[in-house]
OpenMM code with the backbone's topology and positions (N, CA, C; nanometers):
from openmm import Vec3, app, unit

residues = "MET ASP ALA ASP ASN LEU SER PHE PRO PRO GLY ALA VAL LEU GLY HIS TYR ASP LEU PRO MET TRP ARG SER ILE ALA GLY ARG ALA MET GLU LEU PRO CYS CYS THR ASP CYS GLY ARG PHE HIS TYR PRO PRO GLY PRO SER CYS PRO TYR CYS LEU SER PRO SER LEU VAL TRP LYS PRO LEU SER GLY LYS GLY GLU ILE ILE SER TRP VAL ARG PHE GLU ARG THR TYR LEU GLU ARG TYR PRO ALA PRO TYR LYS VAL ILE ALA VAL ARG LEU ALA GLU GLY PRO VAL MET ILE SER ASN PRO GLU PRO LEU ASP GLU ALA ALA CYS ALA ILE GLY ALA THR VAL ARG LEU VAL TYR ALA GLU LEU ASP ASP HIS THR VAL LEU PRO ARG PHE ARG LEU GLU".split()
positions = [
    Vec3(11.2212, 14.2665, 11.6652),
    Vec3(11.3059, 14.2357, 11.8115),
    Vec3(11.4369, 14.2266, 11.7339),
    Vec3(11.5124, 14.3106, 11.8006),
    Vec3(11.6479, 14.3058, 11.7647),
    Vec3(11.7179, 14.2010, 11.8480),
    Vec3(11.8234, 14.1489, 11.7872),
    Vec3(11.8948, 14.0265, 11.8626),
    Vec3(11.9462, 14.0871, 11.9626),
    Vec3(12.0035, 14.1578, 11.9537),
    Vec3(12.0711, 14.2626, 12.0519),
    Vec3(12.0018, 14.2906, 12.1904),
    Vec3(11.8812, 14.2793, 12.1779),
    Vec3(11.7869, 14.2958, 12.3037),
    Vec3(11.7118, 14.1718, 12.3400),
    Vec3(11.7571, 14.0892, 12.3064),
    Vec3(11.7002, 14.0000, 12.3350),
    Vec3(11.7932, 13.8823, 12.4829),
    Vec3(11.7823, 13.8016, 12.5712),
    Vec3(11.8367, 13.7126, 12.6345),
    Vec3(11.8598, 13.5480, 12.5459),
    Vec3(11.9492, 13.4945, 12.5373),
    Vec3(11.9220, 13.3362, 12.4947),
    Vec3(11.9969, 13.2919, 12.5711),
    Vec3(11.9767, 13.1488, 12.5646),
    Vec3(12.0481, 13.0393, 12.6903),
    Vec3(12.1510, 13.0186, 12.6422),
    Vec3(12.2747, 13.0520, 12.7822),
    Vec3(12.3590, 13.0235, 12.8056),
    Vec3(12.4738, 12.9048, 12.7331),
    Vec3(12.5163, 13.0137, 12.6353),
    Vec3(12.6049, 12.8658, 12.5253),
    Vec3(12.5661, 12.8577, 12.4197),
    Vec3(12.4419, 12.8916, 12.4122),
    Vec3(12.3977, 12.9021, 12.2715),
    Vec3(12.4368, 12.9748, 12.1472),
    Vec3(12.4287, 12.9049, 12.0849),
    Vec3(12.5328, 12.9325, 11.9403),
    Vec3(12.4590, 12.9644, 11.8105),
    Vec3(12.3810, 13.0846, 11.8439),
    Vec3(12.2937, 13.1673, 11.7226),
    Vec3(12.3153, 13.1526, 11.5798),
    Vec3(12.2326, 13.0990, 11.5185),
    Vec3(12.2602, 13.1800, 11.3264),
    Vec3(12.1622, 13.2053, 11.2744),
    Vec3(12.1711, 13.2344, 11.1356),
    Vec3(12.0725, 13.2677, 11.0500),
    Vec3(11.9279, 13.2235, 11.0501),
    Vec3(11.9571, 13.0635, 11.0769),
    Vec3(11.8549, 12.9882, 11.0986),
    Vec3(11.7415, 12.9763, 11.1989),
    Vec3(11.8864, 13.0156, 11.3210),
    Vec3(11.7709, 12.9782, 11.3916),
    Vec3(11.6956, 13.1178, 11.4763),
    Vec3(11.7646, 13.2466, 11.4716),
    Vec3(11.7426, 13.3450, 11.5284),
    Vec3(11.5526, 13.3609, 11.4940),
    Vec3(11.5378, 13.3573, 11.3765),
    Vec3(11.3617, 13.3972, 11.4275),
    Vec3(11.3136, 13.2935, 11.4556),
    Vec3(11.3879, 13.1474, 11.5168),
    Vec3(11.3017, 13.0908, 11.6175),
    Vec3(11.3087, 13.1069, 11.7732),
    Vec3(11.3870, 13.1869, 11.7824),
    Vec3(11.4168, 13.2150, 11.9544),
    Vec3(11.3482, 13.3359, 11.9354),
    Vec3(11.4083, 13.4070, 11.8447),
    Vec3(11.2523, 13.5553, 11.8773),
    Vec3(11.1151, 13.5469, 11.8482),
    Vec3(11.0706, 13.4492, 11.8109),
    Vec3(10.9258, 13.3925, 11.8175),
    Vec3(10.8898, 13.3587, 11.9812),
    Vec3(11.0332, 13.2767, 12.0187),
    Vec3(11.0075, 13.2441, 12.1810),
    Vec3(11.0240, 13.3373, 12.2195),
    Vec3(11.0727, 13.4097, 12.2359),
    Vec3(11.0935, 13.5657, 12.3540),
    Vec3(10.9747, 13.5747, 12.3575),
    Vec3(10.8902, 13.6422, 12.2313),
    Vec3(10.7793, 13.6591, 12.2222),
    Vec3(10.6461, 13.5688, 12.2198),
    Vec3(10.7339, 13.4665, 12.2687),
    Vec3(10.5905, 13.3540, 12.2876),
    Vec3(10.4927, 13.2980, 12.2423),
    Vec3(10.5409, 13.2922, 12.1470),
    Vec3(10.4550, 13.2441, 12.0011),
    Vec3(10.5226, 13.1665, 11.9583),
    Vec3(10.6255, 13.0574, 11.9171),
    Vec3(10.6812, 12.9745, 11.8821),
    Vec3(10.6415, 12.9735, 11.7505),
    Vec3(10.7682, 12.9354, 11.6610),
    Vec3(10.7205, 12.9299, 11.4987),
    Vec3(10.8144, 12.8319, 11.5042),
    Vec3(10.8439, 12.8269, 11.3955),
    Vec3(10.9456, 12.6455, 11.3342),
    Vec3(10.9154, 12.7195, 11.1656),
    Vec3(10.9955, 12.6903, 11.1001),
    Vec3(11.0199, 12.6663, 10.9303),
    Vec3(10.9375, 12.5715, 10.8990),
    Vec3(10.8641, 12.6107, 10.7881),
    Vec3(10.7497, 12.5393, 10.6897),
    Vec3(10.7891, 12.4890, 10.5715),
    Vec3(10.7702, 12.3736, 10.5249),
    Vec3(10.8310, 12.4044, 10.3607),
    Vec3(10.6872, 12.4219, 10.2445),
    Vec3(10.6944, 12.4754, 10.2131),
    Vec3(10.5677, 12.5539, 10.1079),
    Vec3(10.5445, 12.4862, 10.0151),
    Vec3(10.6534, 12.3445, 10.0178),
    Vec3(10.6074, 12.2835, 9.8666),
    Vec3(10.5453, 12.1103, 9.9228),
    Vec3(10.6255, 12.1126, 10.0249),
    Vec3(10.5503, 11.9850, 10.0690),
    Vec3(10.4669, 11.9815, 10.2504),
    Vec3(10.4981, 12.1256, 10.2557),
    Vec3(10.4022, 12.1334, 10.3818),
    Vec3(10.4132, 12.0979, 10.5001),
    Vec3(10.5571, 12.0392, 10.5677),
    Vec3(10.6078, 12.0193, 10.6246),
    Vec3(10.6907, 12.0967, 10.7423),
    Vec3(10.6573, 12.0864, 10.8534),
    Vec3(10.7192, 12.1747, 10.9798),
    Vec3(10.9179, 12.0706, 10.9898),
    Vec3(11.0011, 12.1625, 11.0011),
    Vec3(11.1056, 12.0982, 11.0382),
    Vec3(11.2035, 12.1645, 11.1286),
    Vec3(11.2626, 12.0797, 11.2858),
    Vec3(11.2989, 12.1519, 11.3755),
    Vec3(11.3845, 12.0490, 11.3740),
    Vec3(11.5754, 12.1060, 11.3579),
    Vec3(11.5999, 12.2342, 11.3960),
    Vec3(11.5925, 12.3102, 11.2983),
    Vec3(11.5346, 12.4313, 11.2855),
    Vec3(11.5788, 12.5809, 11.1309),
    Vec3(11.6648, 12.4724, 11.0488),
    Vec3(11.6594, 12.5267, 10.9468),
    Vec3(11.7913, 12.5051, 10.8820),
    Vec3(11.7391, 12.5701, 10.7383),
    Vec3(11.8607, 12.5963, 10.6056),
    Vec3(11.8481, 12.6757, 10.4992),
    Vec3(11.7233, 12.5778, 10.3823),
    Vec3(11.6644, 12.4711, 10.4321),
    Vec3(11.6053, 12.4058, 10.3178),
    Vec3(11.5472, 12.2850, 10.3902),
    Vec3(11.4057, 12.2496, 10.3586),
    Vec3(11.3670, 12.1366, 10.4136),
    Vec3(11.4362, 12.0227, 10.3888),
    Vec3(11.4246, 11.9741, 10.5369),
    Vec3(11.5329, 11.7982, 10.5201),
    Vec3(11.4034, 11.6754, 10.4661),
    Vec3(11.2970, 11.7201, 10.4091),
    Vec3(11.2102, 11.6266, 10.3732),
    Vec3(11.2480, 11.6229, 10.2136),
    Vec3(11.2040, 11.7111, 10.1354),
    Vec3(11.2516, 11.7285, 9.9852),
    Vec3(11.2780, 11.8637, 9.9536),
    Vec3(11.3928, 11.8348, 10.0230),
    Vec3(11.5062, 11.9405, 10.0196),
    Vec3(11.5024, 12.0951, 9.9713),
    Vec3(11.3340, 12.0912, 9.9502),
    Vec3(11.3108, 12.2359, 9.9021),
    Vec3(11.3317, 12.3317, 9.9528),
    Vec3(11.4350, 12.4519, 9.9177),
    Vec3(11.4711, 12.5712, 9.9973),
    Vec3(11.3174, 12.7212, 10.0135),
    Vec3(11.2417, 12.6281, 9.9336),
    Vec3(11.1009, 12.7182, 9.9877),
    Vec3(11.0399, 12.7531, 10.1110),
    Vec3(11.0944, 12.7576, 10.2391),
    Vec3(11.0607, 12.7959, 10.3281),
    Vec3(10.9960, 12.8805, 10.4240),
    Vec3(10.8469, 12.9009, 10.4852),
    Vec3(10.8383, 12.9975, 10.5550),
    Vec3(10.7999, 12.9922, 10.6969),
    Vec3(10.8090, 13.0330, 10.8079),
    Vec3(10.7526, 13.0837, 10.9241),
    Vec3(10.6324, 13.0447, 10.9533),
    Vec3(10.6165, 12.9781, 11.0632),
    Vec3(10.4834, 12.9581, 11.0689),
    Vec3(10.4767, 12.9121, 11.2549),
    Vec3(10.3666, 12.9563, 11.3113),
    Vec3(10.3132, 12.9629, 11.4375),
    Vec3(10.3022, 12.8458, 11.4664),
    Vec3(10.3367, 12.7340, 11.5668),
    Vec3(10.2985, 12.6259, 11.6510),
    Vec3(10.1659, 12.6205, 11.6844),
    Vec3(10.0982, 12.5522, 11.7157),
    Vec3(9.9491, 12.4576, 11.7995),
    Vec3(10.0223, 12.4923, 11.9043),
    Vec3(10.0717, 12.4293, 11.9466),
    Vec3(10.1256, 12.4349, 12.1676),
    Vec3(10.1540, 12.2762, 12.1543),
    Vec3(10.0671, 12.1863, 12.0560),
    Vec3(10.0301, 12.1319, 12.1063),
    Vec3(10.1283, 11.9637, 12.0649),
    Vec3(10.1665, 11.8957, 12.1790),
    Vec3(10.2798, 11.8014, 12.1688),
    Vec3(10.2364, 11.6704, 12.2316),
    Vec3(10.3001, 11.5502, 12.2337),
    Vec3(10.3072, 11.4533, 12.2973),
    Vec3(10.4418, 11.3718, 12.3472),
    Vec3(10.4558, 11.3508, 12.4805),
    Vec3(10.6187, 11.2694, 12.5025),
    Vec3(10.6549, 11.1407, 12.4577),
    Vec3(10.6953, 11.1493, 12.3978),
    Vec3(10.7485, 11.0225, 12.3353),
    Vec3(10.8874, 10.9615, 12.3571),
    Vec3(10.9208, 11.0453, 12.4659),
    Vec3(11.0282, 10.9586, 12.5887),
    Vec3(11.1072, 11.0893, 12.6930),
    Vec3(11.1601, 10.9999, 12.7758),
    Vec3(11.2093, 11.0774, 12.9158),
    Vec3(11.3292, 11.0259, 13.0057),
    Vec3(11.3719, 11.1261, 13.0278),
    Vec3(11.5301, 11.0802, 13.1197),
    Vec3(11.4770, 11.1534, 13.2192),
    Vec3(11.5287, 11.1173, 13.3555),
    Vec3(11.5501, 11.1773, 13.4514),
    Vec3(11.7149, 11.1874, 13.4925),
    Vec3(11.8068, 11.2953, 13.4837),
    Vec3(11.8960, 11.3199, 13.5453),
    Vec3(11.9150, 11.3028, 13.6816),
    Vec3(12.0314, 11.2044, 13.7533),
    Vec3(12.0332, 11.1894, 13.8342),
    Vec3(12.1809, 11.3046, 13.9539),
    Vec3(12.2414, 11.3771, 13.8136),
    Vec3(12.3634, 11.3818, 13.8496),
    Vec3(12.3473, 11.5614, 13.8051),
    Vec3(12.4417, 11.6126, 13.8164),
    Vec3(12.4255, 11.7855, 13.8087),
    Vec3(12.5423, 11.7849, 13.6376),
    Vec3(12.4772, 11.8240, 13.5843),
    Vec3(12.5800, 11.9306, 13.4411),
    Vec3(12.5549, 12.0077, 13.4118),
    Vec3(12.5110, 12.0809, 13.4425),
    Vec3(12.4739, 12.2527, 13.4664),
    Vec3(12.4637, 12.3291, 13.5137),
    Vec3(12.5431, 12.3719, 13.6320),
    Vec3(12.4554, 12.4826, 13.7614),
    Vec3(12.3891, 12.5049, 13.7025),
    Vec3(12.2686, 12.5959, 13.6313),
    Vec3(12.1290, 12.6046, 13.6137),
    Vec3(12.0353, 12.5229, 13.6595),
    Vec3(12.1060, 12.4003, 13.6389),
    Vec3(11.9415, 12.2244, 13.6483),
    Vec3(12.0295, 12.1277, 13.7302),
    Vec3(12.0145, 12.1809, 13.8437),
    Vec3(12.0773, 12.1036, 13.9792),
    Vec3(11.9657, 12.0006, 13.9993),
    Vec3(12.0347, 11.8521, 13.9756),
    Vec3(11.9832, 11.7380, 14.0101),
    Vec3(11.8997, 11.6878, 14.1477),
    Vec3(11.8045, 11.6166, 14.0472),
    Vec3(11.6997, 11.5547, 13.9726),
    Vec3(11.6369, 11.6732, 13.9030),
    Vec3(11.6482, 11.6399, 13.7661),
    Vec3(11.5406, 11.6831, 13.6675),
    Vec3(11.5371, 11.5997, 13.5935),
    Vec3(11.4289, 11.6263, 13.4819),
    Vec3(11.3746, 11.5095, 13.4221),
    Vec3(11.3736, 11.6028, 13.2341),
    Vec3(11.3971, 11.5807, 13.1445),
    Vec3(11.3870, 11.6056, 12.9936),
    Vec3(11.3082, 11.5010, 12.9241),
    Vec3(11.2543, 11.6030, 12.8359),
    Vec3(11.1627, 11.5243, 12.7752),
    Vec3(11.1841, 11.5189, 12.6111),
    Vec3(11.1599, 11.4397, 12.5226),
    Vec3(11.1311, 11.4396, 12.3769),
    Vec3(10.9851, 11.4189, 12.3960),
    Vec3(10.9373, 11.5751, 12.3094),
    Vec3(10.7987, 11.5389, 12.2746),
    Vec3(10.8012, 11.6134, 12.0924),
    Vec3(10.6828, 11.4880, 12.0766),
    Vec3(10.6656, 11.5174, 11.9227),
    Vec3(10.5387, 11.6108, 11.8896),
    Vec3(10.5865, 11.7749, 11.8043),
    Vec3(10.4558, 11.8315, 11.8082),
    Vec3(10.3718, 11.7547, 11.7400),
    Vec3(10.2186, 11.8399, 11.7453),
    Vec3(10.1149, 11.8005, 11.6536),
    Vec3(10.1779, 11.8349, 11.5044),
    Vec3(10.2597, 11.9272, 11.5026),
    Vec3(10.3086, 11.9711, 11.3629),
    Vec3(10.3917, 11.8587, 11.2651),
    Vec3(10.4670, 11.7746, 11.3731),
    Vec3(10.5340, 11.6787, 11.3464),
    Vec3(10.6787, 11.6466, 11.3931),
    Vec3(10.7992, 11.7941, 11.3953),
    Vec3(10.8852, 11.8054, 11.4571),
    Vec3(10.8926, 11.7239, 11.6235),
    Vec3(10.9931, 11.6782, 11.6823),
    Vec3(11.0046, 11.6200, 11.7836),
    Vec3(11.1168, 11.7521, 11.8436),
    Vec3(11.0929, 11.7609, 11.9661),
    Vec3(11.1974, 11.8914, 12.0528),
    Vec3(11.2203, 11.8106, 12.1975),
    Vec3(11.3423, 11.9006, 12.2239),
    Vec3(11.3713, 11.8468, 12.3393),
    Vec3(11.3867, 11.9332, 12.4381),
    Vec3(11.3401, 11.8905, 12.5863),
    Vec3(11.2697, 12.0054, 12.6603),
    Vec3(11.2306, 11.9421, 12.8173),
    Vec3(11.1786, 12.0358, 12.8766),
    Vec3(11.1858, 12.0286, 13.0111),
    Vec3(11.0455, 12.0495, 13.0701),
    Vec3(10.9862, 11.9370, 13.1433),
    Vec3(10.8640, 11.9696, 13.1451),
    Vec3(10.8483, 12.0804, 13.2816),
    Vec3(10.7322, 12.1166, 13.2855),
    Vec3(10.6973, 12.2678, 13.3485),
    Vec3(10.5813, 12.1989, 13.4339),
    Vec3(10.5948, 12.2263, 13.5939),
    Vec3(10.7639, 12.2899, 13.6502),
    Vec3(10.8952, 12.1518, 13.6623),
    Vec3(10.9947, 12.1820, 13.6736),
    Vec3(11.0996, 12.1162, 13.6183),
    Vec3(11.0702, 11.9605, 13.7066),
    Vec3(11.0508, 11.9592, 13.8666),
    Vec3(11.0379, 11.8200, 13.8940),
    Vec3(10.9187, 11.7459, 13.8437),
    Vec3(10.7956, 11.8157, 13.7495),
    Vec3(10.6955, 11.7181, 13.7030),
    Vec3(10.7137, 11.5717, 13.7183),
    Vec3(10.6074, 11.5169, 13.8322),
    Vec3(10.6872, 11.3444, 13.8667),
    Vec3(10.5569, 11.2466, 13.7370),
    Vec3(10.4878, 11.3232, 13.6807),
    Vec3(10.3778, 11.2437, 13.6286),
    Vec3(10.4334, 11.2142, 13.4441),
    Vec3(10.5478, 11.2392, 13.3916),
    Vec3(10.5613, 11.2415, 13.3027),
    Vec3(10.5292, 11.1152, 13.2669),
    Vec3(10.4892, 11.0842, 13.1468),
    Vec3(10.4923, 10.9366, 13.1119),
    Vec3(10.5075, 10.9479, 12.9461),
    Vec3(10.5363, 10.8361, 12.8607),
    Vec3(10.5101, 10.7997, 12.7315),
    Vec3(10.4055, 10.8454, 12.6833),
    Vec3(10.3378, 10.8980, 12.5817),
    Vec3(10.1463, 10.8753, 12.5713),
    Vec3(10.1333, 11.0437, 12.6303),
    Vec3(10.1911, 11.0867, 12.6937),
    Vec3(10.1064, 11.1732, 12.8063),
    Vec3(10.0959, 11.3162, 12.6454),
    Vec3(9.9887, 11.4099, 12.7307),
    Vec3(9.9458, 11.5065, 12.6173),
    Vec3(10.0069, 11.6135, 12.7175),
    Vec3(10.0769, 11.7443, 12.6329),
    Vec3(10.1839, 11.8493, 12.6917),
    Vec3(10.1212, 11.9570, 12.5812),
    Vec3(10.1453, 12.0737, 12.6310),
    Vec3(10.0850, 12.2018, 12.5865),
    Vec3(10.2194, 12.3057, 12.6167),
    Vec3(10.2713, 12.3496, 12.4930),
    Vec3(10.4262, 12.4206, 12.5267),
    Vec3(10.3456, 12.5703, 12.6145),
    Vec3(10.4807, 12.6007, 12.6943),
    Vec3(10.4746, 12.7377, 12.7860),
    Vec3(10.5892, 12.7760, 12.7417),
    Vec3(10.5895, 12.9096, 12.8212),
    Vec3(10.7163, 12.9660, 12.8544),
    Vec3(10.7819, 12.9890, 12.9625),
    Vec3(10.8856, 12.9356, 12.9941),
    Vec3(10.9715, 13.0298, 13.1241),
    Vec3(11.0364, 13.0908, 13.0967),
    Vec3(11.0295, 13.1933, 13.1913),
    Vec3(11.1356, 13.3201, 13.2074),
    Vec3(11.2698, 13.2445, 13.3134),
    Vec3(11.3450, 13.3066, 13.2788),
    Vec3(11.4597, 13.2520, 13.4038),
    Vec3(11.5155, 13.3819, 13.4113),
    Vec3(11.5690, 13.4170, 13.5743),
    Vec3(11.5897, 13.5172, 13.6371),
    Vec3(11.6924, 13.6344, 13.5605),
    Vec3(11.7603, 13.6187, 13.4025),
    Vec3(11.8260, 13.6597, 13.3419),
    Vec3(11.7125, 13.6896, 13.2234),
    Vec3(11.6396, 13.6399, 13.2330),
    Vec3(11.4607, 13.7484, 13.1385),
    Vec3(11.4774, 13.6447, 13.0095),
    Vec3(11.5722, 13.5479, 12.9933),
    Vec3(11.5914, 13.4333, 12.9196),
    Vec3(11.5127, 13.3321, 12.8872),
    Vec3(11.3985, 13.3374, 12.7732),
    Vec3(11.2349, 13.2745, 12.7451),
    Vec3(11.2808, 13.1013, 12.7160),
    Vec3(11.2192, 13.0295, 12.7719),
    Vec3(11.2463, 12.9202, 12.7399),
    Vec3(11.1558, 12.8432, 12.7034),
    Vec3(11.1513, 12.7833, 12.5751),
    Vec3(10.9954, 12.6895, 12.5701),
    Vec3(11.0069, 12.5343, 12.6765),
    Vec3(10.9241, 12.5372, 12.7131),
    Vec3(10.9228, 12.4362, 12.8057),
    Vec3(10.7342, 12.3375, 12.8120),
    Vec3(10.7366, 12.2529, 12.8322),
    Vec3(10.5835, 12.1861, 12.8203),
    Vec3(10.5320, 12.1194, 12.9124),
    Vec3(10.3869, 12.1618, 12.9868),
    Vec3(10.3378, 12.1343, 13.0456),
    Vec3(10.2214, 12.0277, 13.0222),
    Vec3(10.2395, 11.9028, 13.1178),
    Vec3(10.1262, 11.8155, 13.1374),
    Vec3(9.9589, 11.8700, 13.1005),
    Vec3(9.9319, 11.7867, 13.0290),
    Vec3(9.7614, 11.8476, 13.0342),
    Vec3(9.7058, 11.7327, 13.1233),
] * unit.nanometer
topology = app.Topology()
chain = topology.addChain("A")
for resn in residues:
    res = topology.addResidue(resn, chain)
    for name in ("N", "CA", "C"):
        topology.addAtom(name, app.Element.getBySymbol(name[0]), res)
């Protein structure tokens, strides 16, 4: 997939290290870099492993499984695309990294710390695809 043919989140600053991630999200099969030396995934993507500093990385698909480790409900609208109230969740992926995202649907009432979630893909009106998480 060519970056010119993808829709990215408004205001996204894309660089060499995160473009493969956004391509995989657009293809609805999210991948993150995994260190070939210590075997750990990391997020956000970068030039080397943040754990052992090895530059030997490969992109691997995620299982899509995770657990909510924190959440917050915003009562004020900061971005027009996300009118308040809405929730933001911190999810520890089964592979280890923590991602910040939204529950799907956005008004999910049952978010709780320790809840099991699965990665899903939300396509916005402008065809931007975002990773979200649905309670299992």
